[in-house]
N, C-alpha and C positions, 0 to 999 in steps of 0.2 A: 133429262139427259141423263142414261145409268154412269154410277161413280166411274172414275175408268180408274180402275185399281192396279192393272200393269202396267201404267205410265207413273203412278205413283208408287208403288213397288221400284219399279226403276231407278228411281232418288237415292231408294239405302244400301247403300254398299253392301254392306253388315249385313243385308240374308239373298246374298251367296254365297253365302258360309252351307248353305241345308237345311236349318234348324227353322223349324217356325215358330216362331217368339208369340209366347200368348203369355209372358211377362210382361206386360206393356204400362200392367196397372201397378208395374214397381218401379216403370222409369222404362222411356220407350229408346229403338238406334236413334239416330239423329241420318238427316239426307246428307246427302254431297254440296249441299251448298252451304248449309250449318260447317261443315267441317274444312272447305274452302274459305269463309268468311274466317274462320278463327285466323289457320293460316296463314289468309291475307294480311290480319292487321297486328301478327307478328313481325311475318316480313314486312311491311312498312312503317315500322318505327312506328312507337304506342311512348309519351312517358307518361306520369303522373298529372295532373290534373291542375290547373288553375296556374298553369306556367307560360314563361314570355314566348319559348321553342315551338318551333315545327309539330312534332312528338308529343307535346301537352293539347296543341289546340284538336290532335286530333285524338286525342281519348277523350277530350271536351263534347267533341262532337255523338263520337261517339256513344257516350252516356243519356247525350241529348239523345237521340235517334233509338236509342233500348227504352228510354222511359215513353218515349211517344209508342214505338209498335208496340210495350205492354198495353198500354195504354187504349189503343184500337182495337188488345186482344179482349177487352174487358168491358169495354164500351165507359174508361174513365178518361180523368184527363191527370195527362201528363206533367201537368205541375205538384202531383201528389202522389206518384208512381216511388215507390220507397225499395232500392234495389236490396239484394244481401245473398250472403251465401246457400242461403235455402228456407223454406217455411218456414220451421222452427230455431231455429233463431232469430228472426224476426217478431215472428209471436211470441215469444217466454221476453225477446223487447220490447213489443208496442203492451201487452198484457200489465207488466210494470210502471208503464205510462198512463195506462189505463184508471187499474184497481188496485187498493190494499184493505187492511182493516180499515172496519166501516162501512164497507160500500158489499155491495150481490152481487152477484155474477152467477148466471143460468146455463149447465153446457149440456149435454144430451149426452148416452148413450150413444149414439151410433157413428159420434165420429168417432175418428184418428186419434189417438193421443195427443199431439202434436194442436190440435185445437182442447183436449181436455186438462193434459197435466199445467202447463205453463196459466189458469184462470187457477183451479185453485192449490193452486201454492205464493197467492197473491195475497194471502193475508183476507181475503176477503169471504164474507158464508158464500157456502156453493149451497146453491139446486140447483136438482137433479131432471133434465126429460126421457123417461124412463120410453123405452123402445120397444114392437113385440117381436118378442125373440122367433115367434113362430113366421110373422110375414114380414119381418123387415121393416113396420112401417113406425117412421115417430109420429103420434098422434096427435098434432097440433093446439086439438082445444084444452091439452093443458100447461097452455102455456101461460093463459088465465090467470093461472095459481099461484105458479109460479114467478112473474114476475109484477112489483111491484114500484111505490118511488123509492124506492129505498133499489134496484137496479141496474147498475150501469153499466153491463155489457152482457151480451145473449150472444155465446159463443153456439153457430148451426156450422154443417159443408153442407155445401150444396151438389153433395154426392155422397156415399158409402165408399168406402175403395176394398173394401168387399167384397157387400153382395147390390153396389152400385142405386142401391134406395136414394132418390129423387126428394128428400120431404120436400111442403110447399113454405119455402123458405120467406116471399114475400106474406104469406097470411103472417107469420112469424114475426116477420120485422116490422107486423102494422101492427099488433098486440107488444113489440118491445116496445116501438115509437109514440104508444100513443101514453106508455110510461113511464118517456122521457130518457129509457137505453139508449142505447149503442149498442150495431149489428154488427160482429167478427164475423164472418161467411169464409170457411175453409174452400176455397175453389179448389184444389190443389185435386185428383179425384177428377171431376168433373168439369172443367177447362178445356181436355182432349177428347172429349168425347162431345162438341156439341153449342154450337150456340151461348154463347152467355153476354148478359144489359145486368150490370150488376146496382142500376141506375131501379132497373124494372122485378129485380128480388130484392128488392131497400137493405140493399149491405152497404152499411158507412164502410163497413177494409172489407177488402177483396183480398183474398192470401192464393196466392199460384205458383210451381217450380214449372219455372221452361223446361224442366231435361226428366215430366210425362207428357209434354207435347213439341218432340221429335228438336228440343232445344239443348244446350250443356245446363251442370247443377249451376243453376242461378235461382234463389227463388222470390217476389214483387209482393208487397203487400199495395193492394191502391186505394186511396182515401181521398176523401176531394183537400186541398191544399186549408181548407178557410179554416177544415175541424184543425188539424195536425196543429194549426198555426198555435190551436188552446191548449198544446201534451207540453210540458217542457221532461222531455226523456234525459240520464243520466249522458254525460256524455263527456270527451277532456276539456280542460278547455281553451286548448286550441284548436280545436275543428271550427269546422263551420256551427256558426249556429238560423243558417236559415233550414227554409219547408222546400224541398225532402232530407237534406245534407244534415242537422240533425240527429236524421232517427237510425245514420248507414256510416257503420263504427270500421276506422280500418279503412285499406286502399282496396277498391276493387278489380276483380279483373276482367279487363278490359275487354282483350280479344272476346274473353266469353261472354260481355253485354253483345261483343258485335255480332257473336253465335246467335243471338237469343232476337235481334233482331232480323237474322235472317232466318230462325226458328218461323216468325209469327209471316213475313213475306213467305215464306214454303205453303203454310197454311192456308194462305187465300189463294192461292194458284194452283194448289192442289182439283180444281174445277172453274173451266172457262165462265169467268164475270166479266160486271162493269160496273163502273163507280170507284169510288176514293178504296184505301186498305177496309178500314172498316167496314165497307160493303162488302167488299167481294170477302171479309171474312163472316161474314154471317150467311151470306150464298154456299159458302164454300164450304165452311162446317153444321150446315143443316144435309149438306148435301153427305158428309160423311158420316155424322151420328146416322140417317136413313142407312145407309150402309154395312154399318156396323150394329142395325139393330133385325137388317133382314139377315146378318148372319148367325144374330145371337140368339134366334130365332128356331136357328137350322141344331144350332150349339144345345142350347138345353133339353128340345124334344130328344137331339138324341141322347145326352144324357139320360134325362130321366123315361129309357127305354130302358136299358142297360142293366141287368142285371144286381144291386146288392149298392148302386147308383140314393148316397142323397141329393141333393139340389139346395142347397141351405139360404131358405129368403121370397119368400115370392110379391113383391110391392107392386103397387101400380104401376109406377113408375121407375124407371133408370138402366142406369149408364148397360153398356152389355159385359157384364163382370159375372160369373161366375164362380161359385166360390163349391165344394162341393168334396164331399166323403166316399170312400167304397169301404164298404166293408170289407171285416179282416184285413185291412189295408193301415200299418197310421201313413198322414198322409204327407209323410217324408220318405216313405217307400215307395207311394206312386209317383211324388214325381221325379225317384231318382231311376221308377220305370219306364219311363216315360220320357227320362235326360236322353234313355239309352236308347227310346226309339228318334231323339235326334227334334223331339218337342221341350217347348221351356215353359214349365210351369213353375209356380211359388208356392210354397207349404208353411202354415203356421197361422200366428194369430194377425199378420201382417200391423202391426201397429193397431189394428181396432181392436184395444185393451177392455176393451171396459164391454161392445157388443161378443168379442166372441165369449165374455162370463157370462153375460144376459144368456146368452144363447146355451150354455154350457158344453163350453167342449173347444176353454181356452187353454186347460189341464190336463186336455188327453189331446193337444197336439195342431189345435187348432180345425183346419180345413184346407184341400189344394186351392188352389185358384190360377184361374186363367182367365185374362181380358184381351177383350178386343178391339187396337185402334186403328185409326183409319188406313193405316200396307197392311194388314193381316183380310187374305180372302182364302173362300171356301174349302179350298186344298189343308190352308193351319187345320181348320175348323176338323176336319175327312181324319186329320193325322192322330191331334189327339182320342176320338172317338176309339176309331180303332185301338189307340193305344191302351186307352183304357179299354175297352171290347175282350183285349188279349191276358189282361187282370182277373173277366171273370169263371 
């Protein structure tokens, strides 16, 4: 059946303002169900966890439900879902527990800086996987010479946040695991754009951020709880020593965690489906991916026919994310022009520090990014193309 785009869009109050929201790669809008879930959590009364009173019990239940929801989304174990303010904070925390002097880590130039800098700052020896700056591909073959018996972690993205490249993470993970290394997969960009199975990817750690898939600003890293039991992060003497709590610093934003669960439920319900939530998520996200890629074909073809437009990266498998420049205009000028046309896009390096450097455009302002998510429709794409055409 066709993707029910009108019904999906109707769930998002922000879309009523008349703008084309093509900035989803930096953060999505939230559906009414998420907004109401957060509001209801506050309205119903919540307290810190572990108390003897009902408001505390409600927070206990919120946390447990959130872990279960994130696990369903990525195919993990709720007992191994670490929650925190964002992926960057959690990755810094885990990097310090996983690697240090005497170890080796492998990072890639395709990745968002949040899956690069935390590893390069551990004191471990760093080895770099290079990206093809023209195609945007991350060749798997190079990992055979990068990974050895001293490699502790291979950090790699499941999808580039600017050009959408989906590298062969499973093949990279196989090389890592043969050498006894662990894989830390940045799924922040990928999770919003299709079904996720972290086990099939070979991800020992899978990181994601709810605000990229219609939720609030909450990050999560998912791992096997038995693996987490082997790690001893720095923590307060008085805080829990259980897994996954020992990795979570401070008090959680409990109402936002309720919003995360609502966001997962929303994703699972975008298209009709049967089965448990995990099964419905796989069906719904597959349909969303097909919808996005159909629109993306129109977007890329349209951009490539416009004079002076260069689309960066041509990976074989990608998310619906376009990164482009317009001759004679800075990326900021293009973004400002589109904003006047009521079209939202991002400009700059978008934290793809190494990739924009490899492409030779980081120091000249990067490029313009237009990203499709499930609530985007053909009119959004047409308005972007019409806006760019006015610059010619």
